[in-house]
Structures are given as C-alpha cells and as structure tokens.
C-alpha angles and dihedrals in degrees: 000000000000122000120209112202135188113306091026095282108163123210116194136032107290094175092047093049091048092050091051091051092046090051090049092049091050092050092047091052090048094047090045089059088053095255104141123204112281120252088251092053091048094048090051093048121097115260117238113202129188088014129173135181112259141161132233134190120259131192111269137152128246126193150106110313132201128175096024112152094224110015121073096192140151085190124028143168117219130220119258114317113236102168124025124187107165094162089054094044103246146091132189117214128187089269107033153342119273131198110223122223124183114330124238104273093222098052133076114253098211117050118226118242127206099069089120127047123218131195113256108277090006129135 
C-alpha cells in the first residue's frame, strides 16, 4: 500500500507495487488460458512443505457508503487498500476508487506498518 500525505508526500513503493500487480495479472491471464508454469519456473520457485490454506488480515476501510454500484449500505467493508490519501480525500482499493468524507473520530487515520516481517529483498 502507498500512503499519500499532505503536500503530496508518498510513502511506499508505488512502482514496485504496480509491477507486482502487473506480474500477477499477467500470470492470472496465462493460467486462465490453461498455460501452466514452465518446468524452469517451477524448479526456480521456493518449495512450500507441510502447507495449509489460511487467511490473514489486510488493510481495508469500513464506513457508511453511498453511491456504491453494488452495495446498498449503509455500512460496508472495502477490499484491500492499495493507495491511501486521507489528506487529499481519496483511497484506491483493489476494486475501486473511493472519495473519503470525515473519518471515524475514534479510529487512527494512518495504519501502522511493520506488523509482518519480510526477508530482505523479498516480496
């Protein structure tokens, strides 16, 4: 997620996040046309042993929604937030752009990062 603050200061790696999403989209298109990963791709991929399907929390927004094409509200929870500009009045989630009105007075406006650790250079 990138955060755009007052004065247009950007925190996060916009180009890196975009590249990751573009690579994912390309792979999904390829797999959707029944083109499996090549033997070379699979041999270069990390091996995951003793795996299981799980879930994890992601940053999202909750609030009172109006004008949503599918949700009638009044309360909603958005998909994952990828760009967040509270000082500029907008956020971009995985699915759509939102205009931001007044925040909930009892909640922090900027989420804290660092809850997960990542290997250096990892994704």
